[in-house]
C-alpha positions, 0 to 999 in steps of 0.5 A, spaced: 190 331 192 188 338 194 185 342 188 186 349 186 184 354 182 187 361 181 183 368 180 186 374 178 193 375 180 196 382 180 203 383 180 204 375 181 211 376 179 215 379 185 216 387 183 222 390 185 221 398 188 224 403 192 220 403 199 218 410 201 224 414 204 229 409 201 233 412 195 235 408 189 242 408 191 241 406 198 236 400 195 241 398 189 248 399 193 251 392 195 246 388 190 250 385 184 244 383 179 237 383 180 232 380 175 224 380 175 225 383 182 229 377 185 236 378 187 241 373 184 247 375 188 250 380 193 257 383 193 261 383 199 261 391 199 258 393 206 251 396 205 251 403 208 245 404 213 239 406 209 234 412 211 228 410 215 223 407 211 217 403 211 213 398 207 205 396 209 202 390 206 194 391 206 189 386 206 184 386 199 178 389 203 183 394 206 181 393 213 188 390 215 195 393 215 201 390 217 207 395 217 215 393 217 219 399 219 227 401 219 228 406 224 235 408 225 237 401 222 233 397 227 227 393 224 220 394 227 213 391 225 206 394 227 199 392 225 192 396 225 185 393 223 180 398 220 185 404 222 185 402 230 192 399 233 192 392 234 200 392 235 204 398 237 211 398 234 214 391 236 221 388 235 223 383 230 229 379 228 233 373 230 239 371 234 244 366 231 248 362 236 255 366 235 251 372 238 249 376 231 243 379 232 239 380 226 234 386 226 237 390 232 242 395 229 245 396 222 240 393 218 240 395 210 234 394 205 237 391 199 231 389 195 224 390 195 218 386 193 211 385 193 205 382 189 198 380 190 195 373 190 188 371 189 186 363 188 182 358 191 183 351 193 179 345 196 181 342 202 181 334 203 176 336 209 175 342 213 170 347 215 168 349 208 168 346 201 173 351 198 178 356 201 180 363 198 187 364 199 187 372 197 193 376 200 198 382 199 205 380 200 211 385 202 218 383 202 224 386 204 231 383 203 236 385 208 243 385 210 246 386 217 252 391 216 256 388 222 256 380 220 254 381 213 248 376 213 243 377 208 236 375 211 229 377 209 222 379 212 215 377 209 209 380 211 202 378 208 195 381 209 189 377 208 182 380 210 182 375 216 188 377 219 196 378 218 202 374 218 210 375 218 216 370 218 224 371 217 228 368 212 235 366 212 238 367 205 245 365 204 247 358 202 250 354 207 247 353 214 245 357 220 244 356 228 239 360 231 238 361 238 232 366 239 227 370 236 227 377 237 219 378 235 215 381 240 208 383 240 206 390 244 199 391 245 195 397 246 194 399 254 188 395 257 189 389 253 187 382 256 190 375 254 187 368 255 193 365 258 194 357 259 199 352 259 199 345 257 192 343 258 190 348 264 184 352 264 185 359 261 186 365 265 184 372 263 190 377 265 194 382 262 200 381 257 205 382 263 202 378 268 203 371 265 205 366 271 211 363 272 211 355 271 215 349 269 218 343 272 225 341 272 224 337 265 220 343 262 221 350 260 221 355 265 218 362 265 212 366 265 210 362 259 203 361 255 202 356 249 199 358 243 194 359 240 193 365 244 186 369 245 187 377 245 182 382 246 183 389 246 180 395 249 177 397 242 173 391 242 177 388 237 179 381 238 185 377 235 188 370 236 196 369 236 198 362 232 203 359 228 203 356 221 208 352 217 213 350 223 218 345 219 225 343 222 224 348 228 222 348 235 214 350 237 213 357 240 210 360 246 210 367 248 212 370 255 211 376 259 217 381 258 220 384 265 218 391 266 215 392 259 207 392 260 202 390 254 208 386 251 209 379 249 215 376 246 216 369 242 219 364 246 222 358 242 222 351 246 228 348 248 225 342 252 219 338 251 212 340 253 212 334 258 216 329 261 224 328 260 227 329 253 233 332 250 234 339 251 236 343 245 238 350 246 239 352 239 236 350 232 241 348 226 238 349 219 240 348 212 239 355 209 236 358 205 231 357 211 224 360 213 222 360 220 214 359 221 209 364 220 207 368 226 200 369 225 194 374 228 187 372 226 183 378 227 176 380 228 172 386 229 168 381 234 169 374 237 165 370 232 170 373 227 176 369 230 172 362 228 170 364 221 177 367 220 181 361 222 183 358 215 188 363 215 193 358 219 191 353 213 193 358 208 200 359 210 201 352 210 204 348 205 199 345 200 197 338 200 204 333 199 200 327 198 198 325 191 192 321 193 187 323 198 181 319 196 182 314 202 182 319 207 175 319 211 174 324 217 168 321 221 166 319 228 169 314 233 167 310 239 172 307 244 172 300 246 174 296 252 179 292 252 176 285 250 174 282 244 167 282 246 167 289 247 170 290 240 165 287 236 159 290 241 163 297 239 162 295 232 155 294 232 154 300 236 158 304 231 153 301 225 147 303 229 149 310 231 152 312 224 159 312 227 165 311 222 171 308 227 172 304 233 178 304 237 182 300 242 186 305 247 192 305 252 193 297 254 191 293 248 198 291 247 200 291 255 202 297 260 203 303 255 209 306 259 213 299 260 211 296 254 215 298 247 212 292 243 206 294 240 205 288 235 201 283 239 194 284 243 193 282 250 190 275 250 183 278 252 183 281 245 182 277 238 185 283 234 184 279 227 177 277 229 175 284 231 178 287 225 175 282 220 168 284 223 169 291 223 171 291 216 165 286 214 161 292 217 164 298 214 167 300 220 175 302 221 179 300 227 184 305 230 189 303 235 193 307 240 200 307 241 204 310 246 210 314 243 215 309 246 213 304 242 213 308 235 220 308 235 220 305 228 214 307 225 215 305 218 215 297 220 210 298 225 205 302 220 206 297 215 204 291 220 198 295 222 196 296 214 197 289 213 192 288 219 187 292 216 188 298 221 185 304 219 188 309 223 193 310 229 192 315 235 199 316 238 200 318 245 204 322 250 207 326 244 213 330 247 212 336 242 216 342 243 224 341 240 226 342 233 227 334 234 220 333 236 217 337 230 221 333 225 219 327 229 212 329 229 212 330 221 216 323 220 210 320 224 205 323 219 209 322 213 210 314 215 202 314 216 201 317 210 205 312 206 201 306 209 194 310 208 193 310 215 190 316 219 193 319 225 191 323 231 197 326 235 195 326 243 197 330 249 201 336 249 201 337 242 199 344 238 197 345 230 201 349 225 197 348 219 200 341 217 193 338 217 193 341 210 200 338 208 199 331 211 191 331 211 192 324 214 194 327 220 187 328 222 186 331 229 190 332 235 189 333 242 193 339 246 186 341 249 183 342 256 177 337 254 173 331 257 179 328 260 179 333 265 171 335 265 172 342 265 168 348 266 163 351 261 167 357 261 173 353 259 168 350 253 166 356 250 173 359 250 176 354 246 172 356 239 176 363 239 183 360 242 185 353 241 180 351 236 182 357 231 189 354 231 187 347 228 183 341 229 182 338 237 180 332 240 176 334 245 172 327 247 165 329 247 161 325 253 154 324 253 150 322 259 156 322 263 155 324 271 162 327 272 161 333 266 160 340 269 155 341 263 148 339 261 148 334 255 145 339 250 152 343 252 156 336 250 151 335 244 152 342 241 160 341 241 159 337 235 157 343 231 161 348 235 168 345 235 171 343 229 173 336 230 174 332 223 175 326 227 170 326 233 171 321 239 163 321 242 160 317 248 167 318 251 167 313 258 161 310 256 159 303 253 154 301 248 149 298 254 148 305 257 144 307 251 140 300 250 134 304 251 134 309 246 128 313 248 131 315 254 137 318 250 134 323 245 140 326 243 142 320 240 139 322 233 143 328 233 149 325 234 147 320 229 146 325 224 151 330 225 158 329 220 165 332 222 167 335 215 163 341 212 161 345 206 160 351 209 161 354 216 159 361 220 158 364 227 151 367 227 152 370 234 158 369 240 160 373 246 167 371 249 167 367 255 159 367 255 156 363 249 157 361 242 153 359 236 156 356 230 152 353 224 155 348 219 152 346 213 153 339 210 149 338 203 143 342 204 142 340 212 145 345 217 147 343 224 147 349 229 150 348 236 149 353 241 153 353 248 153 357 254 157 358 260 155 358 267 150 363 267 143 361 264 140 366 259 136 366 252 140 368 246 137 370 239 140 367 234 138 369 227 138 364 221 140 369 216 145 363 213 139 359 211 137 359 203 132 365 202 126 362 199 126 356 202 123 353 208 126 348 213 124 344 219 128 345 225 129 339 230 131 343 236 134 339 242 133 344 248 135 344 255 129 342 260 128 345 267 135 345 270 136 339 274 140 338 281 146 338 277 147 341 270 148 333 268 141 332 270 138 337 266 133 333 261 133 334 253 127 337 250 125 335 243 121 340 239 120 341 231 118 348 228 118 351 221 123 356 220 126 360 214 132 365 213 128 371 216 127 367 223 130 369 229 131 363 234 130 364 241 135 359 244 134 358 252 139 355 256 140 353 263 147 354 267 152 350 263 147 349 258 146 348 250 142 347 244 143 343 238 138 344 232 138 340 225 135 344 220 133 340 214 129 343 207 122 342 207 121 337 201 
């Protein structure tokens, strides 16, 4: 269960006030009764269009401001950081299936609320041992004068970014056909656009390429999370949080509108075939997902501020989380012997799980029965052997074999399985959002971890159902991507939540050095970390030939503290994470060899540390062939490491207090 502690809560009970520019008469006209800032009822009296007005939520440190304005009966929103524009006035609202547009005309304010919250909570696993949830919220209750529909817009400002969402207030049901929310960035903004697991393209907001197939959404579309850099030097990552009973969102370029993106609600699955859903019917009151801007003065701030997505998600729904164990996983070949060898390798290399991937119950795209292993695998024997050695077992299941998750997951629990890797998840529509949540709930019922694979995106629900420990939706080592791709991921996809990259070590198809791959284990946030992808235990039989094994042996996957000492977008990134008193520092480089200065100011002052450094040696004929050179030295918080990396290289450092 998630632990929480409240700090100072000023104005914790919603307060009703008159927003600037709106008369008391304009505020109260149409409101039947209010108490404690909460509207209890609204009469049928038509509300006259209010005077132009605005409200601004300001972050506790005063840096971030998100403003909602009513101009001529039309809603807009805008964002500033440190007085610098992040978003120019942008559209805001919803379209209902009957054509009603909420936010575009004849809108009036019926109620105004605001409060500040300051508390901390303890995640089951995460980047940090505790997370502070500190924000100011502003809220307008609104009425569409044409249709009479009552709705609300909530603004939140954190030191780490800003967010907003719409709420349909009337009791009953509603059918949503579109979101009107746009993102109008300043001139000379660059976005890093990518769809599915394609490479990032740095382009102008209006220049997203047209993509799609006959079975997917078509348009000038990009997936979230979306990395944004501004001409001012500020950085942002666009995310969503708390998506429930609602389609996944993308963003699209807007024809004829420079620097502008529009929220796009997916109508089809991200891949393959599936039922088209052009509208979304919900029971009201209903809140849309949060539209989130994680903000930073420089790129590294985005990594450090990523917990904003979790703060906006519902608290943990599980009464008991003691069984949820993050860890490192090794994928085995599909035989009994490979399974037991995998267990032995896991024990020797301080791994936590083994996994049987696609094919253990038959061809995954034609076999809908995942209740019996192929003849080459004595699954009970492997599970028993793993359990006796303290190793958990994951089983892969294609979605077509997971149509009755309650029965299937109960069976797996009876076998002693620890977790499930669900493959080819058709994320996108409202129905698939609900299916994904149902899989996570069913897995939690039987105390099973779950890893969702292929084109799926996070929305903060690893907080709500922490057994949903990881997901893919990343251009990882199934594509052997470039080093440039890899050094962009921490600022983009990984800001949105955990990602299952599948780290390789000693893989000739990699376009990077082994040290680059090693550093990922610290740079990327991966609470379930698949290591040695594509390899067999026999590959590492002569351990002396593989100096990086000791790094992978030592590194955990969940953390007490994380920080980003230095980063340059698309060029290099250094992330340090602490577990207990030991720090693990990963530094990754793009294709340009360089030396980077990394200050160790994050270490405890007055304490000396032994730094075990795994560095790139002399560049080989290909990045993969570059050797690892191991050295040790004594450092303190006053030390600045000079980190030399080859093309597509990296460095990994273990920092242990001197006894």
